[in-house]
C-alpha positions in Angstrom: -61.5 -10.8 17.0 -60.7 -12.2 13.7 -59.5 -9.2 12.2 -57.1 -8.6 15.2 -55.7 -12.3 14.8 -55.3 -11.6 11.1 -53.2 -8.4 11.8 -51.0 -10.2 14.3 -50.2 -13.3 11.9 -49.3 -10.8 9.1 -47.1 -8.9 11.6 -45.4 -12.3 12.6 -44.9 -12.8 8.7 -43.2 -9.5 8.3 -40.9 -10.0 11.3 -39.8 -13.4 9.9 -39.0 -11.9 6.6 -37.0 -8.8 7.9 -35.1 -11.2 10.4 -34.3 -13.6 7.6 -33.2 -10.9 5.4 -30.8 -9.2 8.0 -29.6 -12.3 8.9 -28.9 -13.1 5.2 -27.2 -9.7 4.7 -24.9 -10.0 7.6 -23.9 -13.2 7.0 -22.7 -12.2 3.4 -21.6 -8.5 3.9 -18.5 -9.2 6.3 -17.0 -12.1 3.9 -17.4 -9.8 0.9 -15.7 -6.7 2.7 -13.0 -8.9 4.1 -11.9 -10.4 0.8 -11.8 -6.6 -0.8 -8.6 -5.6 1.2 -6.5 -8.7 1.7 -3.1 -8.1 3.1 -0.1 -10.1 1.6 1.3 -12.8 3.6 3.6 -13.4 5.4 4.7 -9.8 6.6 7.9 -9.0 8.0 8.2 -6.7 11.1 7.3 -3.1 10.7 10.1 -0.8 9.1 10.4 2.6 7.7 11.7 3.3 4.3 14.4 6.2 4.7 16.1 8.3 1.9 18.7 9.3 3.9 20.5 11.5 1.8 17.6 13.6 1.7 16.5 13.2 5.2 13.0 12.0 3.9 11.0 8.9 4.7 8.3 6.9 2.3 4.7 7.7 3.4 1.2 7.2 2.1 -0.7 10.4 1.7 -3.7 10.8 4.3 -5.8 12.2 1.8 -5.1 10.2 -1.6 -3.7 6.9 -2.6 -0.8 8.7 -3.6 2.8 7.6 -1.8 4.8 10.9 -0.6 8.0 11.6 0.9 7.9 13.3 4.3 10.4 14.7 6.6 12.3 12.1 8.7 11.3 13.0 12.5 11.7 11.4 15.7 7.8 11.0 15.5 6.5 7.8 13.7 3.6 8.3 11.8 1.7 5.0 10.9 1.2 6.3 7.4 4.9 5.9 7.1 5.3 2.3 8.6 5.7 -0.3 6.0 6.0 -4.0 6.1 7.2 -6.5 3.6 6.3 -9.8 2.1 8.4 -11.7 -0.2 12.3 -11.8 -0.7 14.7 -8.9 -1.6 14.3 -9.2 -5.3 10.6 -9.8 -5.4 8.7 -8.2 -2.7 5.5 -6.5 -2.1 5.5 -3.3 0.2 2.4 -3.1 2.6 1.1 -0.3 4.7 -1.4 -1.4 7.2 -2.8 2.3 8.2 -3.8 2.3 4.6 -4.6 -1.2 4.2 -2.9 -1.0 0.8 0.6 -1.9 -1.1 2.8 0.3 -3.4 2.5 -0.2 -6.9 2.3 1.5 -10.2 -1.4 2.2 -11.5 -0.6 1.7 -15.3 -2.5 -0.9 -17.3 0.3 -0.6 -19.7 4.2 -0.9 -19.7 5.6 1.5 -17.0 6.9 5.0 -18.1 9.4 7.3 -16.9 7.7 9.7 -14.3 4.8 7.3 -13.5 3.5 8.3 -10.3 3.8 5.9 -7.4 0.4 5.0 -5.8 -1.1 3.0 -3.1 -3.7 0.1 -4.1 -5.4 -2.8 -2.5 -3.2 -6.0 -2.7 -3.9 -8.2 -5.7 -1.6 -11.0 -5.9 -1.7 -11.3 -9.8 -0.8 -7.7 -10.1 2.5 -7.3 -11.4 2.6 -3.6 -11.0 2.9 -4.1 -7.3 6.4 -5.9 -7.4 9.5 -4.1 -6.2 12.9 -5.5 -5.7 15.9 -3.8 -3.5 19.0 -3.3 -5.8 22.6 -3.1 -5.4 24.7 -0.2 -4.1 25.4 1.9 -6.9 28.4 4.0 -6.1 30.5 5.6 -3.5 29.0 8.2 -1.0 25.5 6.6 -1.3 23.8 5.6 2.1 21.4 3.0 0.7 20.4 1.1 -2.4 17.7 1.7 -4.9 14.2 0.3 -4.7 13.5 -0.9 -8.2 10.3 -1.6 -9.8 10.6 -5.3 -10.2 8.7 -6.0 -13.6 11.2 -3.4 -15.2 14.2 -3.0 -12.9 15.3 -0.1 -15.2 13.2 2.4 -13.0 13.8 3.1 -9.3 11.8 5.1 -6.7 12.3 8.8 -6.7 12.5 11.1 -3.7 12.8 14.1 -6.3 15.4 15.6 -3.6 12.1 16.1 -1.2 10.9 18.9 -3.4 7.9 16.9 -5.0 5.6 15.6 -2.6 4.6 12.6 -4.8 7.0 10.1 -5.6 7.5 8.7 -9.2 9.5 5.9 -11.0 12.3 7.1 -12.9 15.4 5.7 -15.2 18.2 4.4 -13.2 20.3 7.6 -14.2 17.8 10.3 -13.7 17.8 12.7 -12.1 20.4 11.7 -9.1 21.2 8.5 -7.7 20.9 10.2 -4.4 17.2 10.8 -5.0 17.0 6.9 -5.5 18.9 5.7 -2.5 16.9 4.1 0.2 17.4 2.2 3.6 14.9 0.2 5.8 14.9 1.5 9.4 13.4 -1.1 11.8 11.0 -0.3 14.2 9.1 -1.7 17.3 5.8 -3.1 16.7 
């Protein structure tokens, strides 16, 4: 009988240890995960970012962290829905489907042709900041979306020919490729 009691006592101790470890893990794991991808706040109502000259919309690639342009259709893909945090001259563009923001993944100064990526929001990352520009000339249907830390660079749709977006100098290749509008959608 004494050996049976010894086994029962050790089983109780083991159960307590596993339960304590599990409770400690569950108490810390969700908090760490929640802080990993925080959304900027406050966020605007959802909208599309359309390059009306090319009949394209800005989207998040479903298989990577790259920003793409896709044909403008009547069906709204959640990967193409954005929200804005901040003002028109200093803003962050957030995609809830990816839980990421639009930015340039370049640790140094931006360069002509840098790809535009999606990344977890970081309020200290100046490469996640954008600004709406002023209309450039007659015949344009929108305004440039400027890379805020260096507003000499604009978001470029590349005539819809290249799937992935880049930032390019203001005058390259055409202003139509760099002309954007927001289109409000119901949430």
